[in-house]
mmCIF file of the N, C-alpha and C atoms, coordinates in Angstrom:
data_MODEL
# 
_entry.id   MODEL 
# 
loop_
_atom_site.group_PDB 
_atom_site.id 
_atom_site.type_symbol 
_atom_site.label_atom_id 
_atom_site.label_alt_id 
_atom_site.label_comp_id 
_atom_site.label_asym_id 
_atom_site.label_entity_id 
_atom_site.label_seq_id 
_atom_site.pdbx_PDB_ins_code 
_atom_site.Cartn_x 
_atom_site.Cartn_y 
_atom_site.Cartn_z 
_atom_site.occupancy 
_atom_site.B_iso_or_equiv 
_atom_site.pdbx_formal_charge 
_atom_site.auth_seq_id 
_atom_site.auth_comp_id 
_atom_site.auth_asym_id 
_atom_site.auth_atom_id 
_atom_site.pdbx_PDB_model_num 
ATOM 1   N N  . MET A 1 1  ? 0.852  -1.214 0.001   1.00 0.00 ? 1  MET A N  1 
ATOM 2   C CA . MET A 1 1  ? -0.027 0.037  0.034   1.00 0.00 ? 1  MET A CA 1 
ATOM 3   C C  . MET A 1 1  ? 0.847  1.274  -0.043  1.00 0.00 ? 1  MET A C  1 
ATOM 4   N N  . GLY A 1 2  ? 1.857  1.281  0.864   1.00 0.00 ? 2  GLY A N  1 
ATOM 5   C CA . GLY A 1 2  ? 2.821  2.412  0.886   1.00 0.00 ? 2  GLY A CA 1 
ATOM 6   C C  . GLY A 1 2  ? 3.462  2.653  -0.416  1.00 0.00 ? 2  GLY A C  1 
ATOM 7   N N  . TRP A 1 3  ? 3.930  1.535  -0.988  1.00 0.00 ? 3  TRP A N  1 
ATOM 8   C CA . TRP A 1 3  ? 4.644  1.547  -2.278  1.00 0.00 ? 3  TRP A CA 1 
ATOM 9   C C  . TRP A 1 3  ? 3.731  2.194  -3.398  1.00 0.00 ? 3  TRP A C  1 
ATOM 10  N N  . ASP A 1 4  ? 2.414  1.741  -3.377  1.00 0.00 ? 4  ASP A N  1 
ATOM 11  C CA . ASP A 1 4  ? 1.449  2.226  -4.347  1.00 0.00 ? 4  ASP A CA 1 
ATOM 12  C C  . ASP A 1 4  ? 1.281  3.731  -4.226  1.00 0.00 ? 4  ASP A C  1 
ATOM 13  N N  . ASN A 1 5  ? 1.151  4.209  -2.995  1.00 0.00 ? 5  ASN A N  1 
ATOM 14  C CA . ASN A 1 5  ? 0.915  5.635  -2.746  1.00 0.00 ? 5  ASN A CA 1 
ATOM 15  C C  . ASN A 1 5  ? 2.075  6.440  -3.194  1.00 0.00 ? 5  ASN A C  1 
ATOM 16  N N  . GLY A 1 6  ? 3.309  5.968  -2.847  1.00 0.00 ? 6  GLY A N  1 
ATOM 17  C CA . GLY A 1 6  ? 4.566  6.670  -3.243  1.00 0.00 ? 6  GLY A CA 1 
ATOM 18  C C  . GLY A 1 6  ? 4.706  6.729  -4.718  1.00 0.00 ? 6  GLY A C  1 
ATOM 19  N N  . TRP A 1 7  ? 4.391  5.603  -5.376  1.00 0.00 ? 7  TRP A N  1 
ATOM 20  C CA . TRP A 1 7  ? 4.435  5.535  -6.852  1.00 0.00 ? 7  TRP A CA 1 
ATOM 21  C C  . TRP A 1 7  ? 3.476  6.496  -7.507  1.00 0.00 ? 7  TRP A C  1 
ATOM 22  N N  . GLU A 1 8  ? 2.225  6.493  -6.958  1.00 0.00 ? 8  GLU A N  1 
ATOM 23  C CA . GLU A 1 8  ? 1.189  7.406  -7.499  1.00 0.00 ? 8  GLU A CA 1 
ATOM 24  C C  . GLU A 1 8  ? 1.588  8.840  -7.337  1.00 0.00 ? 8  GLU A C  1 
ATOM 25  N N  . GLY A 1 9  ? 2.197  9.196  -6.247  1.00 0.00 ? 9  GLY A N  1 
ATOM 26  C CA . GLY A 1 9  ? 2.576  10.590 -5.990  1.00 0.00 ? 9  GLY A CA 1 
ATOM 27  C C  . GLY A 1 9  ? 3.618  10.991 -7.020  1.00 0.00 ? 9  GLY A C  1 
ATOM 28  N N  . SER A 1 10 ? 4.639  10.189 -7.144  1.00 0.00 ? 10 SER A N  1 
ATOM 29  C CA . SER A 1 10 ? 5.718  10.631 -8.076  1.00 0.00 ? 10 SER A CA 1 
ATOM 30  C C  . SER A 1 10 ? 5.199  10.571 -9.472  1.00 0.00 ? 10 SER A C  1 
ATOM 31  N N  . GLY A 1 11 ? 4.360  9.604  -9.763  1.00 0.00 ? 11 GLY A N  1 
ATOM 32  C CA . GLY A 1 11 ? 3.781  9.470  -11.036 1.00 0.00 ? 11 GLY A CA 1 
ATOM 33  C C  . GLY A 1 11 ? 2.922  10.730 -11.472 1.00 0.00 ? 11 GLY A C  1 
ATOM 34  N N  . ALA A 1 12 ? 2.132  11.157 -10.471 1.00 0.00 ? 12 ALA A N  1 
ATOM 35  C CA . ALA A 1 12 ? 1.323  12.324 -10.764 1.00 0.00 ? 12 ALA A CA 1 
ATOM 36  C C  . ALA A 1 12 ? 2.188  13.589 -10.918 1.00 0.00 ? 12 ALA A C  1 
ATOM 37  N N  . ALA A 1 13 ? 3.290  13.725 -10.179 1.00 0.00 ? 13 ALA A N  1 
ATOM 38  C CA . ALA A 1 13 ? 4.205  14.797 -10.347 1.00 0.00 ? 13 ALA A CA 1 
ATOM 39  C C  . ALA A 1 13 ? 4.824  14.709 -11.729 1.00 0.00 ? 13 ALA A C  1 
ATOM 40  N N  . MET A 1 14 ? 5.244  13.512 -12.210 1.00 0.00 ? 14 MET A N  1 
ATOM 41  C CA . MET A 1 14 ? 5.814  13.388 -13.527 1.00 0.00 ? 14 MET A CA 1 
ATOM 42  C C  . MET A 1 14 ? 4.804  13.692 -14.633 1.00 0.00 ? 14 MET A C  1 
ATOM 43  N N  . VAL A 1 15 ? 3.620  13.208 -14.389 1.00 0.00 ? 15 VAL A N  1 
ATOM 44  C CA . VAL A 1 15 ? 2.570  13.423 -15.385 1.00 0.00 ? 15 VAL A CA 1 
ATOM 45  C C  . VAL A 1 15 ? 2.269  14.972 -15.535 1.00 0.00 ? 15 VAL A C  1 
ATOM 46  N N  . SER A 1 16 ? 2.140  15.690 -14.396 1.00 0.00 ? 16 SER A N  1 
ATOM 47  C CA . SER A 1 16 ? 1.821  17.076 -14.461 1.00 0.00 ? 16 SER A CA 1 
ATOM 48  C C  . SER A 1 16 ? 3.029  17.756 -15.114 1.00 0.00 ? 16 SER A C  1 
ATOM 49  N N  . ARG A 1 17 ? 4.255  17.366 -14.834 1.00 0.00 ? 17 ARG A N  1 
ATOM 50  C CA . ARG A 1 17 ? 5.388  17.997 -15.448 1.00 0.00 ? 17 ARG A CA 1 
ATOM 51  C C  . ARG A 1 17 ? 5.470  17.750 -16.965 1.00 0.00 ? 17 ARG A C  1 
ATOM 52  N N  . LYS A 1 18 ? 5.060  16.535 -17.284 1.00 0.00 ? 18 LYS A N  1 
ATOM 53  C CA . LYS A 1 18 ? 4.959  16.097 -18.712 1.00 0.00 ? 18 LYS A CA 1 
ATOM 54  C C  . LYS A 1 18 ? 3.856  16.923 -19.433 1.00 0.00 ? 18 LYS A C  1 
ATOM 55  N N  . GLN A 1 19 ? 2.746  17.055 -18.748 1.00 0.00 ? 19 GLN A N  1 
ATOM 56  C CA . GLN A 1 19 ? 1.602  17.739 -19.293 1.00 0.00 ? 19 GLN A CA 1 
ATOM 57  C C  . GLN A 1 19 ? 2.016  19.214 -19.546 1.00 0.00 ? 19 GLN A C  1 
ATOM 58  N N  . LEU A 1 20 ? 2.719  19.810 -18.539 1.00 0.00 ? 20 LEU A N  1 
ATOM 59  C CA . LEU A 1 20 ? 3.239  21.194 -18.699 1.00 0.00 ? 20 LEU A CA 1 
ATOM 60  C C  . LEU A 1 20 ? 4.122  21.326 -19.899 1.00 0.00 ? 20 LEU A C  1 
ATOM 61  N N  . ALA A 1 21 ? 5.092  20.279 -19.967 1.00 0.00 ? 21 ALA A N  1 
ATOM 62  C CA . ALA A 1 21 ? 6.039  20.342 -21.147 1.00 0.00 ? 21 ALA A CA 1 
ATOM 63  C C  . ALA A 1 21 ? 5.268  20.192 -22.483 1.00 0.00 ? 21 ALA A C  1 
ATOM 64  N N  . ASP A 1 22 ? 4.277  19.358 -22.465 1.00 0.00 ? 22 ASP A N  1 
ATOM 65  C CA . ASP A 1 22 ? 3.483  19.046 -23.704 1.00 0.00 ? 22 ASP A CA 1 
ATOM 66  C C  . ASP A 1 22 ? 2.732  20.325 -24.055 1.00 0.00 ? 22 ASP A C  1 
ATOM 67  N N  . PHE A 1 23 ? 2.149  21.069 -23.025 1.00 0.00 ? 23 PHE A N  1 
ATOM 68  C CA . PHE A 1 23 ? 1.401  22.299 -23.288 1.00 0.00 ? 23 PHE A CA 1 
ATOM 69  C C  . PHE A 1 23 ? 2.333  23.368 -23.778 1.00 0.00 ? 23 PHE A C  1 
ATOM 70  N N  . GLY A 1 24 ? 3.542  23.409 -23.227 1.00 0.00 ? 24 GLY A N  1 
ATOM 71  C CA . GLY A 1 24 ? 4.473  24.454 -23.631 1.00 0.00 ? 24 GLY A CA 1 
ATOM 72  C C  . GLY A 1 24 ? 4.941  24.218 -25.065 1.00 0.00 ? 24 GLY A C  1 
ATOM 73  N N  . TYR A 1 25 ? 5.175  22.949 -25.377 1.00 0.00 ? 25 TYR A N  1 
ATOM 74  C CA . TYR A 1 25 ? 5.585  22.596 -26.688 1.00 0.00 ? 25 TYR A CA 1 
ATOM 75  C C  . TYR A 1 25 ? 4.430  22.890 -27.751 1.00 0.00 ? 25 TYR A C  1 
ATOM 76  N N  . LYS A 1 26 ? 3.205  22.523 -27.429 1.00 0.00 ? 26 LYS A N  1 
ATOM 77  C CA . LYS A 1 26 ? 2.154  22.778 -28.293 1.00 0.00 ? 26 LYS A CA 1 
ATOM 78  C C  . LYS A 1 26 ? 1.926  24.343 -28.504 1.00 0.00 ? 26 LYS A C  1 
ATOM 79  N N  . ALA A 1 27 ? 2.014  25.021 -27.400 1.00 0.00 ? 27 ALA A N  1 
ATOM 80  C CA . ALA A 1 27 ? 1.868  26.488 -27.472 1.00 0.00 ? 27 ALA A CA 1 
ATOM 81  C C  . ALA A 1 27 ? 2.904  27.100 -28.372 1.00 0.00 ? 27 ALA A C  1 
ATOM 82  N N  . PHE A 1 28 ? 4.154  26.697 -28.149 1.00 0.00 ? 28 PHE A N  1 
ATOM 83  C CA . PHE A 1 28 ? 5.338  27.182 -28.938 1.00 0.00 ? 28 PHE A CA 1 
ATOM 84  C C  . PHE A 1 28 ? 5.201  26.797 -30.376 1.00 0.00 ? 28 PHE A C  1 
ATOM 85  N N  . SER A 1 29 ? 4.938  25.530 -30.669 1.00 0.00 ? 29 SER A N  1 
ATOM 86  C CA . SER A 1 29 ? 4.785  25.114 -32.044 1.00 0.00 ? 29 SER A CA 1 
ATOM 87  C C  . SER A 1 29 ? 3.584  25.806 -32.744 1.00 0.00 ? 29 SER A C  1 
ATOM 88  N N  . GLY A 1 30 ? 2.502  25.960 -31.986 1.00 0.00 ? 30 GLY A N  1 
ATOM 89  C CA . GLY A 1 30 ? 1.341  26.617 -32.542 1.00 0.00 ? 30 GLY A CA 1 
ATOM 90  C C  . GLY A 1 30 ? 1.607  28.104 -32.869 1.00 0.00 ? 30 GLY A C  1 
ATOM 91  N N  . SER A 1 31 ? 2.355  28.766 -31.974 1.00 0.00 ? 31 SER A N  1 
ATOM 92  C CA . SER A 1 31 ? 2.666  30.193 -32.301 1.00 0.00 ? 31 SER A CA 1 
ATOM 93  C C  . SER A 1 31 ? 3.622  30.228 -33.479 1.00 0.00 ? 31 SER A C  1 
ATOM 94  N N  . MET A 1 32 ? 4.573  29.298 -33.568 1.00 0.00 ? 32 MET A N  1 
ATOM 95  C CA . MET A 1 32 ? 5.463  29.308 -34.721 1.00 0.00 ? 32 MET A CA 1 
ATOM 96  C C  . MET A 1 32 ? 4.702  29.047 -36.014 1.00 0.00 ? 32 MET A C  1 
ATOM 97  N N  . MET A 1 33 ? 3.744  28.227 -35.974 1.00 0.00 ? 33 MET A N  1 
ATOM 98  C CA . MET A 1 33 ? 2.893  27.946 -37.128 1.00 0.00 ? 33 MET A CA 1 
ATOM 99  C C  . MET A 1 33 ? 2.172  29.171 -37.550 1.00 0.00 ? 33 MET A C  1 
ATOM 100 N N  . LEU A 1 34 ? 1.577  29.822 -36.585 1.00 0.00 ? 34 LEU A N  1 
ATOM 101 C CA . LEU A 1 34 ? 0.830  31.127 -36.871 1.00 0.00 ? 34 LEU A CA 1 
ATOM 102 C C  . LEU A 1 34 ? 1.815  32.122 -37.448 1.00 0.00 ? 34 LEU A C  1 
ATOM 103 N N  . LEU A 1 35 ? 3.037  32.242 -36.930 1.00 0.00 ? 35 LEU A N  1 
ATOM 104 C CA . LEU A 1 35 ? 3.917  33.253 -37.395 1.00 0.00 ? 35 LEU A CA 1 
ATOM 105 C C  . LEU A 1 35 ? 4.312  32.856 -38.851 1.00 0.00 ? 35 LEU A C  1 
ATOM 106 N N  . THR A 1 36 ? 4.479  31.597 -39.131 1.00 0.00 ? 36 THR A N  1 
ATOM 107 C CA . THR A 1 36 ? 4.875  31.148 -40.473 1.00 0.00 ? 36 THR A CA 1 
ATOM 108 C C  . THR A 1 36 ? 3.687  31.445 -41.455 1.00 0.00 ? 36 THR A C  1 
ATOM 109 N N  . VAL A 1 37 ? 2.500  31.167 -41.010 1.00 0.00 ? 37 VAL A N  1 
ATOM 110 C CA . VAL A 1 37 ? 1.267  31.444 -41.966 1.00 0.00 ? 37 VAL A CA 1 
ATOM 111 C C  . VAL A 1 37 ? 1.225  32.994 -42.127 1.00 0.00 ? 37 VAL A C  1 
ATOM 112 N N  . TYR A 1 38 ? 1.394  33.794 -41.095 1.00 0.00 ? 38 TYR A N  1 
ATOM 113 C CA . TYR A 1 38 ? 1.315  35.222 -41.249 1.00 0.00 ? 38 TYR A CA 1 
ATOM 114 C C  . TYR A 1 38 ? 2.401  35.758 -42.126 1.00 0.00 ? 38 TYR A C  1 
ATOM 115 N N  . ALA A 1 39 ? 3.627  35.251 -41.989 1.00 0.00 ? 39 ALA A N  1 
ATOM 116 C CA . ALA A 1 39 ? 4.757  35.687 -42.853 1.00 0.00 ? 39 ALA A CA 1 
ATOM 117 C C  . ALA A 1 39 ? 4.452  35.354 -44.275 1.00 0.00 ? 39 ALA A C  1 
ATOM 118 N N  . GLY A 1 40 ? 3.877  34.156 -44.584 1.00 0.00 ? 40 GLY A N  1 
ATOM 119 C CA . GLY A 1 40 ? 3.565  33.758 -45.878 1.00 0.00 ? 40 GLY A CA 1 
ATOM 120 C C  . GLY A 1 40 ? 2.500  34.737 -46.476 1.00 0.00 ? 40 GLY A C  1 
ATOM 121 N N  . TYR A 1 41 ? 1.537  35.130 -45.633 1.00 0.00 ? 41 TYR A N  1 
ATOM 122 C CA . TYR A 1 41 ? 0.518  36.071 -46.056 1.00 0.00 ? 41 TYR A CA 1 
ATOM 123 C C  . TYR A 1 41 ? 1.037  37.396 -46.360 1.00 0.00 ? 41 TYR A C  1 
ATOM 124 N N  . LEU A 1 42 ? 1.918  37.916 -45.550 1.00 0.00 ? 42 LEU A N  1 
ATOM 125 C CA . LEU A 1 42 ? 2.591  39.178 -45.877 1.00 0.00 ? 42 LEU A CA 1 
ATOM 126 C C  . LEU A 1 42 ? 3.427  39.211 -47.123 1.00 0.00 ? 42 LEU A C  1 
ATOM 127 N N  . CYS A 1 43 ? 4.113  38.059 -47.250 1.00 0.00 ? 43 CYS A N  1 
ATOM 128 C CA . CYS A 1 43 ? 4.934  37.939 -48.435 1.00 0.00 ? 43 CYS A CA 1 
ATOM 129 C C  . CYS A 1 43 ? 4.128  37.880 -49.652 1.00 0.00 ? 43 CYS A C  1 
ATOM 130 N N  . SER A 1 44 ? 3.007  37.201 -49.714 1.00 0.00 ? 44 SER A N  1 
ATOM 131 C CA . SER A 1 44 ? 2.175  37.065 -50.861 1.00 0.00 ? 44 SER A CA 1 
ATOM 132 C C  . SER A 1 44 ? 1.507  38.426 -51.136 1.00 0.00 ? 44 SER A C  1 
ATOM 133 N N  . VAL A 1 45 ? 1.039  39.157 -50.092 1.00 0.00 ? 45 VAL A N  1 
ATOM 134 C CA . VAL A 1 45 ? 0.514  40.471 -50.354 1.00 0.00 ? 45 VAL A CA 1 
ATOM 135 C C  . VAL A 1 45 ? 1.487  41.444 -50.928 1.00 0.00 ? 45 VAL A C  1 
ATOM 136 N N  . ARG A 1 46 ? 2.781  41.351 -50.395 1.00 0.00 ? 46 ARG A N  1 
ATOM 137 C CA . ARG A 1 46 ? 3.779  42.223 -50.956 1.00 0.00 ? 46 ARG A CA 1 
ATOM 138 C C  . ARG A 1 46 ? 4.043  41.905 -52.438 1.00 0.00 ? 46 ARG A C  1 
ATOM 139 N N  . VAL A 1 47 ? 4.169  40.651 -52.833 1.00 0.00 ? 47 VAL A N  1 
ATOM 140 C CA . VAL A 1 47 ? 4.380  40.194 -54.168 1.00 0.00 ? 47 VAL A CA 1 
ATOM 141 C C  . VAL A 1 47 ? 3.247  40.668 -55.048 1.00 0.00 ? 47 VAL A C  1 
ATOM 142 N N  . GLN A 1 48 ? 1.940  40.572 -54.550 1.00 0.00 ? 48 GLN A N  1 
ATOM 143 C CA . GLN A 1 48 ? 0.807  40.898 -55.344 1.00 0.00 ? 48 GLN A CA 1 
ATOM 144 C C  . GLN A 1 48 ? 0.853  42.442 -55.574 1.00 0.00 ? 48 GLN A C  1 
ATOM 145 N N  . ARG A 1 49 ? 1.176  43.220 -54.532 1.00 0.00 ? 49 ARG A N  1 
ATOM 146 C CA . ARG A 1 49 ? 1.251  44.653 -54.716 1.00 0.00 ? 49 ARG A CA 1 
ATOM 147 C C  . ARG A 1 49 ? 2.275  45.062 -55.671 1.00 0.00 ? 49 ARG A C  1 
ATOM 148 N N  . MET A 1 50 ? 3.479  44.368 -55.588 1.00 0.00 ? 50 MET A N  1 
ATOM 149 C CA . MET A 1 50 ? 4.627  44.656 -56.478 1.00 0.00 ? 50 MET A CA 1 
ATOM 150 C C  . MET A 1 50 ? 4.266  44.423 -57.911 1.00 0.00 ? 50 MET A C  1 
ATOM 151 N N  . LEU A 1 51 ? 3.630  43.244 -58.123 1.00 0.00 ? 51 LEU A N  1 
ATOM 152 C CA . LEU A 1 51 ? 3.164  42.901 -59.504 1.00 0.00 ? 51 LEU A CA 1 
ATOM 153 C C  . LEU A 1 51 ? 2.135  43.945 -60.120 1.00 0.00 ? 51 LEU A C  1 
ATOM 154 N N  . GLN A 1 52 ? 1.273  44.366 -59.181 1.00 0.00 ? 52 GLN A N  1 
ATOM 155 C CA . GLN A 1 52 ? 0.214  45.279 -59.472 1.00 0.00 ? 52 GLN A CA 1 
ATOM 156 C C  . GLN A 1 52 ? 0.857  46.655 -59.842 1.00 0.00 ? 52 GLN A C  1 
ATOM 157 N N  . HIS A 1 53 ? 1.817  47.126 -59.101 1.00 0.00 ? 53 HIS A N  1 
ATOM 158 C CA . HIS A 1 53 ? 2.488  48.338 -59.333 1.00 0.00 ? 53 HIS A CA 1 
ATOM 159 C C  . HIS A 1 53 ? 3.255  48.278 -60.676 1.00 0.00 ? 53 HIS A C  1 
ATOM 160 N N  . ARG A 1 54 ? 3.838  47.088 -60.869 1.00 0.00 ? 54 ARG A N  1 
ATOM 161 C CA . ARG A 1 54 ? 4.644  46.922 -62.115 1.00 0.00 ? 54 ARG A CA 1 
ATOM 162 C C  . ARG A 1 54 ? 3.695  46.969 -63.368 1.00 0.00 ? 54 ARG A C  1 
ATOM 163 N N  . ARG A 1 55 ? 2.504  46.400 -63.218 1.00 0.00 ? 55 ARG A N  1 
ATOM 164 C CA . ARG A 1 55 ? 1.538  46.415 -64.357 1.00 0.00 ? 55 ARG A CA 1 
ATOM 165 C C  . ARG A 1 55 ? 1.108  47.812 -64.541 1.00 0.00 ? 55 ARG A C  1 
ATOM 166 N N  . GLU A 1 56 ? 0.877  48.581 -63.448 1.00 0.00 ? 56 GLU A N  1 
ATOM 167 C CA . GLU A 1 56 ? 0.349  49.972 -63.617 1.00 0.00 ? 56 GLU A CA 1 
ATOM 168 C C  . GLU A 1 56 ? 1.534  50.793 -64.307 1.00 0.00 ? 56 GLU A C  1 
ATOM 169 N N  . ARG A 1 57 ? 2.805  50.598 -63.860 1.00 0.00 ? 57 ARG A N  1 
ATOM 170 C CA . ARG A 1 57 ? 3.923  51.292 -64.429 1.00 0.00 ? 57 ARG A CA 1 
ATOM 171 C C  . ARG A 1 57 ? 4.054  50.975 -65.956 1.00 0.00 ? 57 ARG A C  1 
ATOM 172 N N  . GLU A 1 58 ? 3.835  49.711 -66.271 1.00 0.00 ? 58 GLU A N  1 
ATOM 173 C CA . GLU A 1 58 ? 3.958  49.399 -67.670 1.00 0.00 ? 58 GLU A CA 1 
ATOM 174 C C  . GLU A 1 58 ? 2.805  50.025 -68.496 1.00 0.00 ? 58 GLU A C  1 
ATOM 175 N N  . ASN A 1 59 ? 1.643  50.114 -67.969 1.00 0.00 ? 59 ASN A N  1 
ATOM 176 C CA . ASN A 1 59 ? 0.467  50.666 -68.676 1.00 0.00 ? 59 ASN A CA 1 
ATOM 177 C C  . ASN A 1 59 ? 0.540  52.163 -68.680 1.00 0.00 ? 59 ASN A C  1 
ATOM 178 N N  . ALA A 1 60 ? 0.991  52.825 -67.682 1.00 0.00 ? 60 ALA A N  1 
ATOM 179 C CA . ALA A 1 60 ? 0.962  54.281 -67.577 1.00 0.00 ? 60 ALA A CA 1 
ATOM 180 C C  . ALA A 1 60 ? 1.746  54.985 -68.584 1.00 0.00 ? 60 ALA A C  1 
ATOM 181 N N  . PRO A 1 61 ? 3.101  54.679 -68.769 1.00 0.00 ? 61 PRO A N  1 
ATOM 182 C CA . PRO A 1 61 ? 3.931  55.393 -69.656 1.00 0.00 ? 61 PRO A CA 1 
ATOM 183 C C  . PRO A 1 61 ? 3.541  55.285 -71.114 1.00 0.00 ? 61 PRO A C  1 
ATOM 184 N N  . GLY A 1 62 ? 2.812  54.220 -71.523 1.00 0.00 ? 62 GLY A N  1 
ATOM 185 C CA . GLY A 1 62 ? 2.449  54.006 -72.931 1.00 0.00 ? 62 GLY A CA 1 
ATOM 186 C C  . GLY A 1 62 ? 1.670  55.225 -73.534 1.00 0.00 ? 62 GLY A C  1 
ATOM 187 N N  . PRO A 1 63 ? 0.566  55.568 -73.013 1.00 0.00 ? 63 PRO A N  1 
ATOM 188 C CA . PRO A 1 63 ? -0.272 56.702 -73.533 1.00 0.00 ? 63 PRO A CA 1 
ATOM 189 C C  . PRO A 1 63 ? 0.520  58.075 -73.400 1.00 0.00 ? 63 PRO A C  1 
ATOM 190 N N  . GLU A 1 64 ? 1.317  58.242 -72.306 1.00 0.00 ? 64 GLU A N  1 
ATOM 191 C CA . GLU A 1 64 ? 1.988  59.531 -72.125 1.00 0.00 ? 64 GLU A CA 1 
ATOM 192 C C  . GLU A 1 64 ? 3.033  59.799 -73.198 1.00 0.00 ? 64 GLU A C  1 
ATOM 193 N N  . SER A 1 65 ? 3.814  58.705 -73.493 1.00 0.00 ? 65 SER A N  1 
ATOM 194 C CA . SER A 1 65 ? 4.954  58.962 -74.414 1.00 0.00 ? 65 SER A CA 1 
ATOM 195 C C  . SER A 1 65 ? 4.651  58.890 -75.820 1.00 0.00 ? 65 SER A C  1 
# 
């Protein structure tokens, strides 16, 4: 009985520590994933604007010159 209680106590401590580590890992990896998705969004928006400005620049000088 004493052995069981001691084992459960240390087991619970280990599980809570593991759960904390799992939660930290999930939170970290999740935030990294969100940052990656956000960076990809910003990059695509930048490329889209650059292409749009390039198209406008190519179209604008034609009638003027």
